[in-house]
VEXMI-390222 format. One line per 5 residues: for each residue x, y, z of C-alpha. Coordinates in steps of 0.001 Angstrom, whole numbers, plus 500000, padded with zeros to 6 digits. Layout:
N
X:Y:Z; ...
END
This chain:
581
484304:486512:521669; 484909:485650:525255; 485976:487921:528176; 489683:487397:527632; 489218:488313:523878
487622:491543:524990; 490319:492132:526979; 493028:491971:524962; 491088:494275:522201; 490028:496843:524878
494030:496505:525855; 495187:497639:522128; 492648:500582:522168; 494054:501776:525297; 497529:501483:524186
496871:503191:521038; 495126:506044:523053; 498361:506027:525500; 500602:505990:522606; 498970:509096:521643
499387:510809:524742; 502835:510139:525245; 504071:511967:522109; 501347:514533:522007; 504361:517180:523060
506582:516283:520756; 504014:516239:517952; 503241:519987:518842; 506252:521187:518087; 506203:521922:514482
505343:520013:511179; 508660:518277:510746; 507333:516760:514031; 503697:515806:513333; 504056:514849:509819
507412:513404:509666; 508522:512538:513040; 511333:514997:513435; 513126:512142:511223; 514166:510693:513711
512848:507246:512885; 514811:503945:512267; 515145:501860:509251; 513410:499109:511708; 510538:501627:512738
509820:502630:509521; 509746:499363:507787; 507333:498061:510014; 505388:500725:509543; 504644:501150:506036
504097:497293:506149; 501691:497303:508835; 499614:500470:507229; 499358:497957:504203; 497653:495506:506577
494129:496967:506277; 491491:495524:507224; 490177:494478:504198; 493642:492866:503123; 493878:489614:504428
489857:489095:503441; 490546:490184:499943; 493707:487953:499042; 492287:485097:501348; 489068:485638:499022
490831:485916:495883; 493200:482968:496478; 489971:480579:497172; 488242:481712:494280; 490595:482322:491542
494257:480058:492755; 497621:481552:494134; 498406:482455:490713; 495228:485418:491081; 498305:486884:493783
500409:488314:491196; 497807:491347:490548; 499966:492503:493925; 502760:490328:493562; 504162:492019:490778
504041:495307:492579; 507511:493675:494041; 509048:494605:490986; 508595:498488:491595; 508815:498439:495374
511953:496560:495094; 513456:499463:492717; 512026:501985:495849; 514109:500320:497907; 517480:499846:495934
517115:503182:493649; 514950:505808:494880; 514963:505174:498987; 518157:507189:499396; 517132:509945:496829
513710:510824:498734; 516117:511409:501902; 518249:512954:500500; 516024:515523:499196; 514669:516675:502480
511250:517499:501573; 508095:516991:504239; 505986:515157:501756; 506085:513876:498077; 503872:517041:496610
506608:518885:497992; 508978:517695:495673; 507489:519165:492645; 508669:522462:493613; 511790:521111:494697
512426:519449:491337; 510635:522032:489155; 511228:525584:490720; 508900:528207:491561; 506409:529085:488715
502808:529039:487703; 502683:525637:486269; 504594:524419:489674; 501754:525860:491401; 498809:524575:489367
500815:520877:489309; 501244:521030:493603; 497868:522277:494347; 496381:519774:491894; 497868:517077:493745
497905:517731:497118; 493873:518283:496886; 493432:515498:494702; 496042:512721:496945; 495142:514623:500078
491325:514836:500483; 489981:512784:497175; 491986:509523:497292; 492355:509651:501028; 488616:509545:501389
487918:506929:498400; 490476:504071:500750; 489078:505360:504098; 485482:504542:502823; 486770:501365:500914
488334:500464:504238; 485470:501105:506017; 483086:499151:504107; 485093:495945:504073; 485401:496699:507847
481902:496455:508282; 481961:492460:506472; 484239:491567:509004; 483068:493214:511931; 479578:491252:511507
481253:487973:511340; 483741:487993:514095; 481787:490051:516579; 478355:488189:515829; 477180:491794:515694
473016:491840:514862; 473078:494607:511944; 469477:495079:512631; 470076:496426:516504; 470058:500437:516205
471052:502792:518762; 470750:506280:519018; 473750:508524:518852; 473237:511640:520861; 469682:511715:519727
470609:513097:516340; 470789:509586:514241; 470906:506303:514838; 473258:503557:513777; 473112:499916:513545
475487:498039:516008; 478438:497338:513260; 478481:501117:512247; 478523:502318:515991; 481761:499966:516368
483324:501123:513518; 482352:504763:514199; 483875:504348:517822; 487615:502793:516273; 487568:505768:513647
486975:508113:516435; 489827:506918:518536; 492057:506388:515358; 491359:509970:514964; 491744:511202:518438
495414:509312:519090; 496975:510377:515262; 495653:513600:515715; 497413:514255:519095; 501068:512354:518353
501043:512798:514414; 503349:510578:512788; 504986:509676:516033; 501932:507618:517416; 500733:506157:514114
504307:504572:513431; 504481:503237:516799; 501006:501875:517358; 501697:500273:513605; 504371:498361:515496
501960:496687:517765; 499189:496124:515417; 501777:494292:513124; 502923:492034:515540; 498989:491170:516486
498209:490769:512979; 501504:488581:512471; 501303:486403:515518; 497103:485990:514686; 497552:485652:511382
500436:482717:511533; 498430:481321:513988; 495318:480757:512349; 497253:479376:509330; 499470:477136:511461
496261:475344:513414; 494320:475052:510354; 497297:473315:508025; 497818:471047:510891; 494182:470105:511281
494075:469670:507575; 497203:467327:507217; 495960:465118:510019; 494104:461798:508520; 493978:461190:505165
495941:464461:504710; 496232:467887:503291; 495736:467119:499338; 493194:464416:499814; 490813:466571:501916
491312:469373:499157; 490717:467001:495953; 487365:466093:497773; 486240:469410:498392; 483428:470270:495696
484891:473458:495387; 488447:472631:494461; 490359:471917:491235; 493883:471772:490531; 494231:474542:488515
493732:476585:492232; 497514:475468:492988; 499274:476783:490466; 501596:479666:490729; 501487:481227:487307
498802:480712:484729; 499491:478201:481997; 502264:479531:479283; 501213:476507:476770; 498290:478224:475468
497482:482003:474646; 495096:482868:477061; 493268:486202:478962; 494830:485415:482037; 498239:484623:480264
498193:488365:478753; 496800:489739:482658; 500225:487965:483762; 502611:489395:481268; 501175:492944:481658
501303:492744:485385; 504814:491703:485306; 505897:494391:482167; 503835:497189:483144; 501827:497517:486198
504466:498212:488568; 505775:501325:486933; 503865:503348:489132; 505166:501880:492117; 508973:502178:491340
509431:505797:492427; 507663:505614:495470; 504682:507564:496859; 501916:508354:499248; 502891:507132:502930
505737:504746:502298; 507490:507752:501149; 506484:509721:504482; 508220:507238:506087; 510845:507614:504042
511552:511164:504569; 511147:510590:508167; 514115:508086:508654; 517249:509212:510339; 519489:508929:507049
519709:507615:503465; 520871:504492:504859; 518169:504031:507190; 515879:505203:504307; 516867:502673:501944
516946:499678:505045; 513159:500588:505948; 512181:500005:502480; 514110:496470:501861; 512586:495646:505193
509457:496631:504380; 509503:494536:500888; 510860:490995:502947; 508075:491306:505603; 505091:492128:502965
506323:489894:500067; 507803:487017:501612; 506783:486637:505508; 503555:487938:505464; 501291:486299:502064
501347:482469:502702; 499378:482377:505937; 496402:484555:504277; 496797:482300:501028; 496715:479153:503145
493593:479872:505220; 491831:481125:501651; 492736:477750:499965; 492285:475642:503245; 488456:477164:503642
487704:474957:500961; 487858:472026:503034; 486194:473249:505837; 483514:475645:504211; 482679:474491:500647
480080:476550:498688; 480173:479611:500564; 478601:482575:498136; 480897:485006:498850; 484269:484032:499020
485720:487145:501493; 483750:485747:503753; 486267:482738:504307; 489006:484311:506418; 486920:485528:509103
485002:482260:509137; 488313:480271:509364; 489134:482959:512275; 486100:482294:514298; 486316:478251:513404
489641:477586:514576; 490901:480250:517132; 490635:479376:520530; 490042:482134:523415; 492954:484865:523722
494222:483776:520398; 491076:484732:518783; 491133:488023:520605; 494670:489145:519408; 493545:488126:515472
490330:490335:516191; 492440:493141:517765; 495006:492834:514917; 492122:493451:512279; 490583:496298:514366
493838:497370:514682; 494324:497221:510907; 491590:499150:510578; 492764:502019:512834; 496375:502175:511246
494902:502465:507716; 492594:505872:508916; 495214:507026:511108; 497978:506992:508372; 495823:508273:505831
494470:510997:508034; 497976:512441:508952; 499397:511915:505166; 495953:513552:504035; 496642:516699:506438
500147:516875:505589; 499479:517674:501885; 496853:520120:502970; 499003:522200:505390; 502257:521633:503915
501583:522064:500160; 498485:524450:500079; 497600:526320:503559; 501574:527023:504549; 503054:528327:500863
499841:529680:499306; 497702:530645:502101; 499504:531505:505427; 502813:531600:504621; 504619:533266:508074
502924:531392:510587; 504026:529694:513898; 504897:526528:513406; 502581:525697:516410; 499936:527134:514233
500394:524917:511455; 500148:521750:513894; 496770:523027:514766; 495669:523335:511372; 496734:519797:510648
494702:518515:513394; 491472:520406:512105; 492339:518959:509145; 492319:515653:510018; 488811:516022:511607
487813:517581:507967; 488522:514591:506224; 487293:512169:508699; 483794:513328:508244; 484531:513631:504404
485626:510260:504538; 482318:509062:506390; 479855:510942:503799; 482121:509348:500806; 481366:505798:502509
477424:506639:502027; 478366:507015:498144; 480463:503753:497826; 478834:502209:494485; 480031:505253:492509
483834:505532:494223; 484239:501963:493527; 484014:502680:489972; 486184:506161:490786; 488496:503736:492546
488824:501516:489167; 489652:504808:487510; 492229:505994:489855; 494301:502496:488808; 494158:503327:485047
495313:506748:486680; 498515:506117:488511; 499572:503289:486122; 499645:505977:483290; 501762:508352:485551
504528:505975:486313; 506788:506765:483281; 506958:510300:484025; 507410:510031:487793; 510954:507801:487190
511947:509692:484450; 511748:513477:486396; 514571:511706:488541; 516991:511171:485585; 515875:513419:482961
516376:517044:482760; 513883:517736:479902; 511331:516744:482408; 509351:519991:483614; 506262:520646:485609
504424:521525:482007; 505639:518100:481186; 504095:516414:483878; 500822:518615:483724; 501013:517288:479966
500812:513643:481170; 498554:514208:483907; 496197:515744:481631; 496802:512875:478765; 496132:510233:481775
492620:511558:482643; 491533:511825:479027; 492847:508545:477991; 491870:506429:481203; 488440:508205:480857
487909:506781:476808; 489281:503180:477738; 486826:503195:480637; 483816:504359:478244; 485268:502674:475541
486621:499113:476644; 484316:498398:479455; 483962:495023:481452; 482908:492490:478897; 479891:489376:479912
479979:485953:478055; 477964:483564:479030; 477573:484691:482672; 481450:485109:483437; 482551:488625:483181
485895:489492:481867; 487618:492377:483436; 489497:494513:480859; 491372:496913:483611; 494496:495184:482569
494036:495994:478638; 493371:499873:479910; 496316:499898:481940; 498542:498847:478854; 496628:501313:476474
496944:504579:479104; 500720:503452:479959; 501901:503540:476719; 499584:506500:474989; 500846:508785:477858
504349:507896:477821; 504198:508484:473951; 502660:511939:474519; 504485:513320:477175; 507754:512233:475689
507598:513877:472536; 506353:516842:474554; 509184:517205:476511; 511706:516865:473247; 509858:519601:471575
509406:522099:474449; 512651:521457:476656; 515723:523027:474907; 518180:523784:477538; 518733:522952:481251
516620:525509:483654; 518251:527200:486790; 515796:524661:488390; 517618:521715:486613; 520928:522767:487680
519775:523714:491396; 517898:520041:491835; 521090:518180:490631; 523871:520121:492702; 521854:518562:495608
520826:515256:494401; 524079:514197:492561; 522121:511583:490796; 524298:512135:487173; 524288:509954:483746
523273:510510:480610; 520119:511900:481387; 521638:515362:483301; 524480:515123:480806; 523935:519039:480094
524020:519920:483770; 526823:517661:485493; 529284:515278:483982; 529034:513448:487524; 528974:509610:487258
526058:507883:487958; 525246:505229:490320; 522210:504188:488587; 523790:500945:487090; 524885:499755:490759
521106:500438:491909; 520120:498075:488876; 521964:495471:489465; 521046:495238:493104; 517549:495833:492107
517861:492308:489995; 519253:490581:493159; 517063:491480:495698; 514083:490401:492880; 515519:486948:492599
516015:486328:496549; 512712:487629:497125; 510706:485792:494564; 512911:482575:495425; 511790:482345:498964
508220:483675:498233; 507805:480845:495706; 509901:478653:497108; 507793:478210:500652; 504284:478056:498584
505719:474784:496990; 506913:473381:500331; 503547:474485:501947; 501824:472739:499093; 504068:469605:498937
506157:470135:496140; 509019:469522:498251; 511759:469294:495267; 511418:472474:493584; 510304:474221:496445
514036:473488:498341; 515319:473901:495539; 514211:477784:494984; 515132:478611:498802; 518554:476810:497849
519267:479467:495095; 518029:482093:497515; 520491:481188:500029; 523300:481525:497727; 522325:484244:496314
522062:486263:500154; 526093:486072:500155; 526434:488861:497203; 523486:490708:498968; 524886:491124:502387
528546:492197:500701; 526232:494918:499173; 524210:495911:502478; 527786:496516:503854; 528586:499269:501338
525283:500515:501831
END
């Protein structure tokens, strides 16, 4: 790191604090301003903010390391989520914005009406998502950032510093504590306004740095005897690493994993959740909500993946034999980027960490204040009081996340459990929009079933190790949990829901969803078939561009350009559909 690199990093931190100060007065007006930016965001800002938030500090490290160790096809672990998230854009985004709730947990009250079961469900979801889940994510991201900062900033973990004479921390944790505090300060001051507009700066830095690194490394690898020759000469390289799919000619565990990912893993992401829904609720209109998520999907699955994957694959040429594949990305940054551009990349990585922290703090506080404190503890206080409580809640969540970081071995186990847990809930979270029989009791039954079945699968289907090779049974656990939970809650819904309630009628009057699932409530014609057609169309376009780009990068010119040509043709009906949006 040269002086100019440090100047760039410092400049970003100053900008973040400045944005926080600029929006403080506006954010302090009430919870609508603090948590959903007064519903004022355009599609470009909202969509960019979502994709910036998903760029956590550990994301490029993970993707590059996974691509290096397991090959390009391993990325279907997250590429498969495209299926669900395109459904969010084409089917659910408008519905979320139409609901006008402040959080996705408040939707429980909106959908099911008041009652004991609704209260139990809302409180559980608020505390589980707002506190426990947020702390797990923030702890995992913080520990991943330790690895990144140690390499990029050349920090010596053996250097210890006293903090106010109370305790000592090493240089790496001192940097992360400082960055976390900055993120807390500007997000507590400015609410979602500060979060989304710092996200804009962070995303520009991240893409300039990532694309710059990939281009420089790619051009260097392509010189002399050529990229493919250099890869084949690497002792760690094998041809399967460049395969985009597992082999379909033989039954194998990778093929089973791929099929489950494509057929089932995306269900829980389809209706949208968490901070992505928060951005949709913050948009100006239903059209902005839809365009925001389409823009996010394009950036997330088309623009962003290949720089990380390319860096991971090419690291086999420059750093063969490294024990930890997740150090490949920071090592390539340190090796290739010149002064200035390295500062941009380091600032982007630090900004990504802060972006994750600030989003989870604001999002977590929205659950605690909007779904616990305001409705059940102090329902008639002034709006500025709730903003004050939100800021205090963010401080508490930050402290809990720091404590959680020290418990990371057990938290990682919990994180795997959460992955199975959310997969099991996917079917009921989709159905509650389209079927009047789903009620608060149904969703509680689904929750209880998920907890029990996910726990049993973890106990009786642990990962196995044969001949030193570990087989992760996560996918099998997801399959069993998802199908079992769906069978239980659907049976329960048929048995217990005999006729639509007043809450069902009120919900449908507002949402006007229609279709066979609401035939006992309304004869409104469903627009779901149109959404499904658009869902398939957008999926085809994004996948053709994603895979076509990768094929061209790794010199499979024919199929690569053919896929890109198909995407170009499909863009014509897609653009027409956008004009009708």
